[in-house]
C-alpha positions in Angstrom: -10.2 -112.9 -94.3 -8.0 -115.6 -92.7 -6.1 -118.1 -94.7 -8.3 -121.1 -93.8 -11.4 -119.3 -95.0 -9.7 -118.2 -98.2 -8.5 -121.7 -98.9 -12.1 -123.0 -98.4 -13.5 -120.5 -100.9 -10.7 -121.3 -103.4 -11.3 -125.0 -103.7 -15.1 -124.5 -103.8 -14.7 -122.2 -106.7 -12.3 -124.6 -108.4 -14.8 -127.4 -108.1 -17.7 -125.2 -109.2 -15.7 -124.1 -112.2 -14.7 -127.7 -113.2 -18.3 -128.8 -112.8 -19.8 -126.1 -115.0 -17.2 -126.8 -117.7 -18.1 -130.5 -117.6 -21.7 -129.5 -118.0 -20.9 -127.4 -121.1 -18.8 -130.3 -122.4 -21.6 -132.7 -121.9 -24.1 -130.6 -123.8 -21.5 -130.1 -126.5 -20.7 -133.7 -127.0 -24.2 -135.1 -126.6 -25.9 -135.1 -129.0 -24.3 -132.6 -131.4 -20.7 -133.9 -131.6 -21.7 -137.5 -131.2 -24.1 -137.2 -134.2 -21.1 -136.3 -136.5 -19.2 -139.4 -135.8 -20.9 -141.3 -138.6 -19.6 -138.7 -141.1 -15.9 -138.8 -140.0 -13.4 -140.2 -142.4 -10.7 -140.3 -139.8 -10.1 -139.6 -136.1 -12.6 -142.1 -134.7 -10.5 -143.0 -131.7 -10.2 -139.4 -130.3 -13.9 -138.8 -131.1 -15.0 -142.0 -129.2 -12.7 -140.9 -126.3 -14.7 -137.7 -126.0 -18.0 -139.6 -125.9 -16.7 -142.1 -123.4 -15.1 -139.3 -121.3 -18.5 -137.8 -120.8 -19.9 -141.2 -119.8 -17.1 -142.0 -117.3 -17.5 -138.6 -115.6 -21.3 -138.9 -115.1 -20.8 -140.1 -111.4 -18.9 -136.8 -110.8 -20.4 -134.0 -112.8 -23.8 -133.3 -111.1 -23.2 -135.0 -107.7 -20.2 -132.7 -107.1 -22.1 -129.7 -108.4 -25.0 -130.4 -106.0 -22.7 -131.3 -103.1 -21.0 -127.8 -103.4 -24.5 -126.2 -103.8 -25.6 -127.9 -100.6 -22.5 -126.8 -98.7 -23.0 -123.2 -99.8 -26.7 -123.3 -98.9 -26.1 -124.8 -95.4 -26.0 -121.4 -93.6 -29.3 -120.3 -95.2 -30.9 -123.7 -94.3 -29.8 -123.9 -90.7 -29.3 -120.4 -89.5 -31.4 -117.9 -91.4 -35.1 -117.2 -90.9 -37.6 -117.9 -93.7 -38.1 -114.2 -94.3 -34.4 -113.8 -95.3 -34.2 -116.8 -97.6 -37.5 -117.5 -99.2 -37.2 -114.8 -101.9 -33.4 -114.8 -102.2 -33.2 -118.6 -102.5 -36.4 -120.3 -103.4 -38.3 -117.6 -105.4 -35.1 -116.5 -107.1 -34.2 -120.0 -108.3 -37.7 -120.8 -109.7 -37.8 -117.3 -111.3 -34.4 -117.9 -113.1 -35.5 -121.4 -114.1 -38.7 -120.3 -115.8 -37.2 -117.1 -117.2 -34.1 -118.7 -118.8 -36.1 -121.8 -119.8 -38.3 -119.5 -121.9 -35.3 -117.5 -123.3 -33.5 -120.7 -124.3 -36.7 -122.1 -126.0 -37.3 -118.8 -127.8 -33.7 -118.5 -128.8 -33.3 -122.1 -130.0 -36.5 -121.9 -132.1 -35.1 -118.8 -133.7 -31.7 -120.4 -134.3 -33.1 -123.6 -135.8 -35.6 -121.7 -138.0 -33.0 -119.3 -139.2 -30.3 -122.0 -140.0 -32.3 -125.1 -140.9 -35.9 -123.9 -141.3 -37.3 -126.7 -139.3 -37.5 -128.1 -135.8 -34.1 -129.6 -135.1 -34.8 -132.2 -132.4 -37.6 -134.4 -131.2 -36.0 -134.8 -127.8 -38.3 -134.4 -124.7 -36.7 -131.1 -123.7 -38.4 -127.8 -123.1 -35.7 -126.1 -125.2 -37.1 -128.0 -128.2 -40.8 -127.8 -127.4 -43.1 -127.5 -130.4 -45.7 -125.4 -128.6 -46.2 -123.2 -125.6 -48.3 -125.9 -123.9 -45.5 -128.5 -124.4 -42.9 -126.0 -123.1 -44.9 -125.4 -119.9 -45.5 -129.1 -119.4 -41.9 -130.1 -119.9 -40.7 -127.2 -117.7 -43.0 -128.3 -114.9 -41.5 -131.8 -115.2 -38.0 -130.4 -114.9 -37.3 -131.6 -118.4 -35.4 -128.5 -119.3 -31.8 -127.6 -119.9 -31.8 -125.5 -116.8 -33.3 -128.2 -114.6 -30.4 -127.8 -112.1 -32.1 -124.5 -110.9 -35.4 -126.3 -110.5 -33.9 -129.1 -108.5 -31.9 -126.7 -106.4 -35.1 -124.8 -105.4 -36.9 -127.9 -104.4 -33.9 -129.3 -102.5 -33.5 -126.0 -100.5 -37.2 -125.9 -99.7 -37.3 -129.5 -98.5 -34.1 -129.2 -96.5 -35.3 -125.9 -94.9 -38.7 -127.4 -94.0 -37.3 -130.6 -92.6 -33.8 -129.8 -91.4 -34.6 -131.2 -87.9 -35.5 -134.5 -89.6 -32.3 -134.6 -91.7 -31.7 -138.4 -91.1 -35.2 -139.2 -92.4 -34.5 -136.8 -95.3 -31.3 -138.8 -96.1 -33.2 -142.1 -96.1 -35.8 -140.7 -98.5 -33.1 -139.3 -100.7 -31.3 -142.6 -100.9 -34.5 -144.3 -101.8 -35.2 -141.7 -104.5 -31.7 -142.2 -105.8 -32.2 -145.9 -106.4 -35.7 -145.3 -107.9 -34.1 -142.8 -110.3 -31.1 -144.9 -111.3 -33.4 -147.9 -111.9 -35.7 -145.7 -114.0 -38.7 -146.6 -111.8 -39.4 -142.9 -111.8 -40.5 -142.0 -115.3 -38.8 -139.4 -117.6 -35.3 -138.0 -117.4 -36.3 -134.7 -115.7 -37.9 -136.2 -112.6 -35.2 -138.9 -112.6 -32.5 -136.3 -112.4 -34.2 -134.3 -109.6 -34.7 -137.5 -107.6 -31.2 -138.8 -108.2 -29.2 -135.9 -106.9 -31.1 -134.8 -103.8 -28.8 -137.0 -101.7 -25.7 -135.1 -102.7 -27.3 -131.7 -101.9 -28.1 -133.1 -98.4 -24.6 -134.3 -97.9 -23.3 -130.8 -98.6 -25.9 -129.1 -96.5 -25.8 -131.3 -93.4 -22.7 -133.6 -93.6 -20.2 -131.4 -95.3 -17.7 -131.6 -92.5 -17.8 -135.4 -92.5 -17.3 -135.4 -96.3 -14.4 -133.0 -96.0 -12.7 -135.1 -93.4 -13.2 -138.2 -95.6 -11.6 -136.4 -98.5 -8.3 -136.0 -96.6 -5.5 -138.5 -96.7 -5.7 -139.9 -93.2 -5.1 -143.4 -91.9 -8.6 -143.5 -90.2 -10.2 -142.9 -93.7 -8.8 -146.1 -95.1 -11.7 -148.3 -93.7 -14.5 -145.9 -94.9 -12.9 -145.7 -98.4 -12.5 -149.5 -98.6 -16.2 -149.9 -97.7 -17.2 -147.3 -100.3 -15.1 -149.1 -102.9 -16.5 -152.5 -102.0 -20.1 -151.3 -102.2 -19.4 -149.5 -105.5 -17.9 -152.7 -106.8 -20.9 -154.8 -105.8 -23.2 -152.3 -107.5 -21.2 -152.4 -110.7 -21.3 -156.2 -110.7 -25.1 -156.0 -110.5 -25.3 -153.4 -113.3 -25.7 -150.2 -111.1 -22.8 -148.3 -112.7 -24.2 -145.0 -111.4 -24.4 -146.1 -107.8 -24.5 -143.5 -105.0 -21.3 -145.0 -103.5 -19.4 -144.5 -106.7 -20.7 -140.9 -106.9 -19.6 -140.3 -103.3 -16.1 -141.5 -104.1 -16.0 -139.2 -107.1 -17.1 -136.2 -105.0 -14.5 -137.0 -102.3 -11.7 -137.4 -104.9 -12.8 -134.1 -106.6 -12.7 -132.2 -103.3 -9.3 -133.6 -102.5 -8.0 -132.8 -106.0 -9.3 -129.2 -105.9 -7.7 -128.6 -102.5 -4.4 -130.0 -103.7 -4.5 -128.0 -106.9 -5.0 -124.7 -105.0 -2.2 -125.6 -102.6 0.3 -126.2 -105.4 -0.8 -124.1 -108.4 -2.3 -120.8 -109.3 -6.0 -121.7 -110.1 -7.2 -118.1 -110.5 -8.7 -118.8 -114.0 -10.6 -121.8 -112.9 -11.7 -120.0 -109.7 -12.9 -117.1 -111.9 -15.0 -119.6 -113.9 -16.4 -121.0 -110.6 -17.5 -117.5 -109.6 -19.4 -117.2 -112.9 -21.2 -120.5 -113.0 -24.8 -119.0 -113.1 -24.3 -117.0 -116.3 -22.5 -119.8 -118.0 -25.1 -122.3 -117.0 -28.1 -120.4 -118.2 -26.7 -119.0 -121.4 -24.2 -121.6 -122.8 -26.9 -123.9 -124.4 -28.0 -121.1 -126.7 -24.4 -120.6 -128.0 -23.9 -124.4 -128.3 -26.9 -124.6 -130.6 -25.8 -121.6 -132.7 -22.1 -122.4 -133.1 -22.6 -126.2 -133.1 -25.4 -126.2 -135.7 -23.6 -123.6 -137.9 -20.3 -125.5 -137.8 -21.8 -129.0 -138.5 -24.0 -127.7 -141.4 -21.0 -125.8 -142.8 -18.8 -128.9 -142.7 -21.5 -131.1 -144.2 -22.3 -128.6 -147.0 -18.6 -128.3 -148.0 -18.0 -132.1 -147.6 -15.2 -131.3 -145.1 -15.7 -134.6 -143.1 -14.5 -136.4 -146.2 -11.1 -134.8 -145.7 -9.0 -136.9 -143.3 -7.2 -133.9 -141.9 -10.4 -132.0 -141.1 -12.0 -135.1 -139.5 -9.0 -135.5 -137.2 -9.0 -131.9 -136.2 -12.7 -132.0 -135.6 -12.5 -135.2 -133.5 -9.7 -133.8 -131.4 -10.5 -130.2 -130.9 -14.2 -129.4 -131.6 -15.4 -130.2 -128.1 -12.7 -128.0 -126.5 -13.2 -125.2 -128.9 -17.0 -125.1 -128.4 -16.7 -125.3 -124.6 -14.2 -122.4 -124.6 -16.2 -120.2 -127.0 -19.6 -120.8 -125.5 -18.4 -120.3 -121.9 -16.6 -117.0 -122.8 -19.6 -115.8 -124.9 -21.9 -116.5 -122.0 -19.8 -114.4 -119.6 -19.6 -111.7 -122.3 -23.4 -111.5 -122.6 -23.7 -111.4 -118.9 -21.2 -108.5 -118.7 -23.1 -106.5 -121.3 -26.6 -107.2 -120.0 -26.1 -107.2 -116.2 -26.8 -103.5 -115.7 -30.0 -101.5 -115.2 -33.1 -103.5 -116.1 -30.8 -106.2 -117.4 -29.9 -107.2 -113.9 -33.3 -108.8 -113.6 -32.1 -111.5 -116.1 -29.9 -112.9 -113.4 -31.6 -112.1 -110.1 -35.2 -111.7 -108.9 -36.1 -108.0 -109.4 -36.9 -107.3 -105.8 -33.4 -108.4 -104.8 -31.7 -105.9 -107.0 -32.3 -103.0 -104.6 -31.0 -105.0 -101.6 -27.9 -105.8 -103.5 -27.3 -102.1 -104.3 -27.7 -101.1 -100.7 -25.1 -103.6 -99.7 -27.5 -105.8 -97.7 -26.6 -109.5 -97.6 -28.7 -111.7 -99.8 -28.8 -115.1 -98.1 
């Protein structure tokens, strides 16, 4: 492997790793950690910083994740025949989405029943569904914790079908982005799928342009100024999640990941980037278990009334839960990803191909 190719893989894994940790942090802080703020007797400033940190990073978290996903899918979209990619990409993604959606729902019901004895949330999320019909309906609407897989399957299918009309696809994606941000599209699941299609397309079809823009070159000053101006205009008119601000965030994150790999040993973050799937599909189960247990324990023993505990909670709870849940997710994958357990992480018919060493597109 030449050095250029190796550097490309390194920064991609760094960005993937950062994105998945931000996703875990988001699910840790909202709503679990945020709901404890009213009980804190001290440490309100660091607690509010964690909440605002999640809000500030919203233009980066999923746009960057889908940009990298599009970049990695580009070869399958442009160069591989349907026969090679339909099962390995589309079928596999929908299979994992439905399978892990059900596992999460079943697990969270068991956790909530065992710890609290009642339904813990009224949120419109398949993970908290009160019946099988509600679970199926919310899953179909992408209103599931694993909606990223659902969106990725739809994006790949659309990009593969209409890759020769990529400009038209881009125009449609921009329109969908505005409709989602303005909440003209109903419900958070369809809004999310509509909002981020644009960034997948940028990764799949215009990654080279994006990578050039992420470099510190004199000729990039004008495009960056235009993006900044358009972002500012959108913010003035109340569109704080504008696509231009998200594009800037993606470009900055790509540049940062390249710089970090050039100057530091990023092997740990790159290892996380290579294990994003297992962390993504499993982490929410551990967040519910550890988070619910810790919050109820603290409430039962009146620990939030102690200033020292509140400060420690406000400062370190999000970091601790992100670390524990991510490592536990990888541990579960390591224990189960063998024999029949491999079908938890890949469509069953693909397991044989992987064993034979054939490339799964």
